[in-house]
C-alpha positions in Angstrom: -0.5 0.1 0.4 2.5 2.4 0.6 4.5 1.8 -2.8 0.6 3.4 -4.1 0.2 6.5 -1.6 3.6 7.5 -3.3 2.8 6.8 -6.0 -0.8 8.7 -6.0 0.8 11.4 -3.6 4.2 12.0 -5.7 1.7 12.3 -9.6 -1.0 14.4 -7.4 1.8 17.3 -6.6 3.0 16.7 -9.9 -0.4 17.8 -10.9 -0.2 20.3 -8.6 3.3 22.8 -8.8 4.6 20.7 -12.3 8.6 21.0 -11.6 9.5 22.8 -9.3 11.9 25.7 -10.5 12.8 26.4 -7.6 14.4 24.0 -5.5 17.6 21.2 -6.1 15.8 18.9 -8.8 17.7 15.6 -9.2 17.7 15.8 -12.9 19.5 19.1 -12.8 22.4 17.4 -11.2 22.4 14.5 -13.8 22.9 17.0 -16.5 25.7 18.3 -15.0 27.1 14.5 -14.0 26.7 14.1 -17.7 28.4 17.3 -18.5 31.8 16.9 -16.6 32.6 13.3 -18.0 31.1 14.3 -21.4 33.6 17.2 -20.8 36.6 15.3 -19.6 36.3 11.4 -22.3 35.5 12.5 -25.4 38.0 13.3 -26.4 40.9 10.8 -28.1 40.9 7.1 -29.3 38.1 4.3 -28.3 35.0 7.6 -27.6 32.2 4.5 -28.2 34.1 2.5 -25.4 34.4 5.8 -23.1 30.7 6.9 -23.4 29.3 2.9 -23.0 31.6 3.1 -19.7 30.0 6.3 -18.5 26.8 5.6 -19.5 26.2 2.5 -17.8 28.9 3.4 -14.8 26.3 6.3 -14.2 22.8 4.2 -15.0 24.0 2.0 -11.7 24.9 4.7 -9.6 21.3 6.3 -9.6 19.7 2.8 -9.5 22.1 2.0 -6.2 22.0 5.7 -4.9 18.2 5.3 -4.9 18.3 2.5 -3.1 20.4 3.2 -0.5 18.7 5.9 -0.1 15.0 4.0 0.8 16.2 1.8 1.9 18.2 4.4 4.8 14.6 6.4 4.8 13.5 3.2 6.0 15.0 2.9 8.8 15.1 5.9 10.2 11.0 7.1 9.5 9.7 3.2 8.5 5.5 4.5 8.6 6.6 7.7 7.1 9.4 6.1 4.6 6.5 6.7 1.2 6.7 10.3 1.7 10.9 10.4 -0.3 9.4 7.9 -2.8 6.5 10.3 -3.1 8.9 13.6 -4.2 11.4 11.8 -6.2 8.2 10.7 -8.0 7.6 14.2 -8.4 10.5 14.5 -9.5 10.6 12.0 -12.3 6.8 13.4 -13.5 7.3 16.6 -16.0 3.1 16.3 -16.9 1.5 19.1 -15.7 5.0 21.1 -17.4 4.8 19.9 -20.1 1.1 20.8 -21.4 2.1 24.0 -20.1 5.0 24.4 -21.4 3.3 23.4 -25.3 -0.1 25.7 -24.5 2.5 28.8 -23.3 3.6 28.4 -27.0 0.5 27.8 -29.0 -0.2 31.6 -26.8 2.5 33.0 -27.4 2.6 32.2 -31.3 -0.9 34.6 -31.2 1.4 37.0 -29.9 4.2 37.2 -32.8 5.8 34.7 -34.9 8.5 35.4 -32.8 7.7 34.9 -29.9 6.5 31.1 -30.9 9.8 30.5 -31.8 11.7 31.2 -28.4 9.1 30.0 -26.8 9.1 26.7 -28.6 12.4 27.3 -28.6 12.3 26.2 -25.1 11.4 22.9 -25.7 12.2 21.1 -28.8 16.6 20.1 -29.8 15.7 21.2 -33.7 16.8 24.8 -34.8 13.8 27.5 -34.9 14.4 30.6 -36.2 13.3 30.3 -39.4 9.9 27.9 -38.5 7.0 29.8 -39.9 3.8 29.1 -37.1 3.0 25.7 -38.6 5.8 24.6 -38.1 6.0 25.5 -34.8 2.9 24.7 -33.9 3.7 21.0 -35.3 7.3 20.7 -33.5 5.3 21.7 -30.6 2.6 18.7 -30.7 5.2 16.0 -32.1 7.0 17.3 -29.0 3.8 16.9 -26.6 3.3 12.7 -28.2 6.6 11.7 -27.5 7.2 13.6 -24.6 4.1 11.8 -22.9 6.0 8.7 -23.3 9.3 9.5 -22.4 8.1 12.2 -19.3 5.2 10.3 -18.1 4.7 6.9 -19.0 8.0 5.5 -19.5 9.1 6.9 -16.2 5.5 5.0 -15.0 6.3 1.9 -16.3 9.5 1.3 -15.3 8.1 2.6 -11.7 6.2 -0.5 -11.6 8.6 -2.3 -13.8 11.3 -2.1 -10.6 10.0 0.8 -8.2 11.5 4.1 -7.4 14.7 3.1 -8.3 13.4 1.4 -11.7 12.2 4.7 -12.0 15.8 7.6 -11.8 17.2 5.1 -13.5 15.0 5.9 -16.4 15.0 8.8 -15.7 19.4 9.0 -15.6 19.1 6.8 -19.6 16.8 9.3 -20.8 19.5 12.4 -19.8 21.6 11.2 -21.0 20.5 10.4 -24.6 18.8 14.3 -24.9 22.0 15.2 -24.0 24.8 13.2 -25.9 22.8 10.7 -28.6 22.7 12.3 -30.9 24.6 11.7 -34.6 26.3 14.9 -35.1 30.6 14.4 -35.3 31.1 15.1 -31.9 28.7 12.9 -30.2 27.9 10.1 -33.0 31.2 7.7 -31.3 30.7 8.8 -27.6 26.9 9.3 -27.1 26.4 5.7 -29.4 25.8 3.3 -26.2 23.2 6.1 -24.6 21.2 6.9 -27.2 20.8 2.7 -27.7 19.8 1.7 -23.8 17.5 4.3 -24.7 16.3 2.7 -27.1 15.8 -0.1 -25.9 14.0 1.4 -22.1 11.9 3.0 -24.3 10.4 0.9 -26.8 7.6 -1.0 -24.7 6.4 2.2 -22.7 6.7 4.3 -26.3 4.3 1.8 -28.2 2.0 1.8 -24.6 2.2 5.0 -25.0 0.2 4.3 -28.8 -2.1 2.8 -27.7 -2.9 4.8 -24.4 -3.7 8.0 -26.5 -6.2 5.4 -28.9 -8.1 4.5 -25.8 -9.2 7.9 -24.6 -9.1 8.9 -27.6 -12.0 6.1 -28.3 -10.5 5.8 -31.4 -8.9 2.0 -31.9 -9.4 2.2 -35.9 -6.1 4.1 -35.5 -4.2 1.4 -34.3 -3.3 0.1 -38.0 -2.7 3.6 -38.9 -0.2 3.8 -35.5 1.4 0.1 -36.8 1.9 1.8 -40.4 3.4 5.2 -40.0 4.7 4.3 -35.6 8.2 3.7 -38.1 8.5 6.8 -40.2 11.2 8.5 -37.4 14.7 8.5 -36.9 13.7 6.9 -33.8 12.7 3.8 -33.1 10.9 5.2 -30.8 9.3 8.4 -30.6 7.3 7.8 -34.6 4.6 5.7 -32.0 3.4 7.9 -29.7 3.8 10.7 -33.0 1.9 8.2 -35.1 -1.4 8.2 -32.7 -1.5 12.3 -32.4 -1.1 12.9 -36.2 -3.6 9.9 -36.5 -5.9 11.1 -33.9 -6.0 15.1 -35.4 -5.5 14.0 -38.8 -2.3 16.0 -39.9 1.0 15.6 -40.9 3.9 15.0 -38.5 8.0 14.5 -39.4 9.4 16.2 -42.5 13.0 18.1 -42.5 14.6 19.3 -39.8 17.7 21.3 -38.7 19.7 19.9 -34.8 23.1 21.6 -33.9 23.2 23.4 -38.0 23.1 19.7 -39.0 20.2 18.8 -41.9 17.7 15.4 -40.7 15.8 14.6 -43.2 12.8 12.8 -41.2 9.7 10.9 -43.3 6.1 12.2 -42.8 4.2 10.3 -40.4 0.7 10.7 -41.3 -1.1 12.2 -45.0 -3.3 15.6 -44.2 -1.2 18.6 -44.9 -3.2 21.2 -43.2 -3.0 23.9 -40.8 -3.4 23.4 -37.2 -4.6 25.1 -34.7 -5.3 26.6 -31.7 -8.2 22.9 -31.1 -5.9 20.7 -31.7 -3.9 22.0 -29.1 -6.7 21.9 -26.5 -7.9 18.4 -28.2 -3.7 17.1 -27.6 -3.3 17.8 -24.2 -7.1 16.6 -22.9 -5.7 13.4 -24.8 -2.1 13.6 -23.2 -3.7 14.2 -19.9 -6.6 11.3 -20.0 -3.5 8.8 -22.0 -2.1 10.0 -18.4 -4.1 9.2 -15.7 -5.4 5.6 -17.2 -1.9 5.2 -16.9 -1.1 5.7 -13.2 -4.5 3.5 -12.8 -2.4 0.2 -14.6 0.4 1.4 -12.4 -1.6 1.4 -8.9 -4.4 -1.4 -9.6 -0.3 -3.4 -10.8 0.6 -3.3 -7.4 -2.0 -3.7 -5.8 -2.7 -6.8 -7.6 1.3 -7.8 -6.1 0.1 -7.1 -2.8 -2.8 -10.2 -2.7 
């Protein structure tokens, strides 16, 4: 029951507050650890091996450190040790912040194209300086779908599978990929294993995310659409939630984008190249939140079933 309490409390904290901007954040610490290691190791020969050793070491370190932290609290305050797990779950979930950021992109775009470009640059890795209004909206909604998986469903999946330490370890995996998992000249070798570990960690969650989105949208016929279009992405996983949202909105995602000054020509997902609107954003946000709620319920039920 303590696991269920921690899950509900952590999720409700995220629901109410989003990312705690003024509190120490473990994901920020993860980023600093990765940057420190990358600066010292990403040079000379055997960069692929160095990157693999760094990634595996940091992931294992986070899992072990989290396990020890929770065990320590269990000894010190046995009846309230679930509170530390709840706090860590709160830190790992990004559902509310994601919804808030995507909504702000559309509001900023209503004011001016430049404000829209600046706002979407906060949540995407691509070059936004030359994006059209349609491309800004597309980028925001693609990120919404992809990060529903990375920021909500996948952490909850690993929470259900490996507990809070597994959830934190997944966030390290995801942070590694977001920082060094690129096919650019600088990272193509050093970040090779970080990217592939992330692919494995997200394989099931990404497809589960797409399924949850289709279920809460009450459009089961889209399962075939997702199956046909989910592979049309440079990532083996990101295309599935993007395909689900493209099918729900009957729009088109994908296409060529610039990352770190290099052009990446992504296939298109969907066929209807229609203008996206604020109404589409509101529909997408509803789908996201409902999929999140359904996943929380499924994880809670899995904990309760194990008790029995």
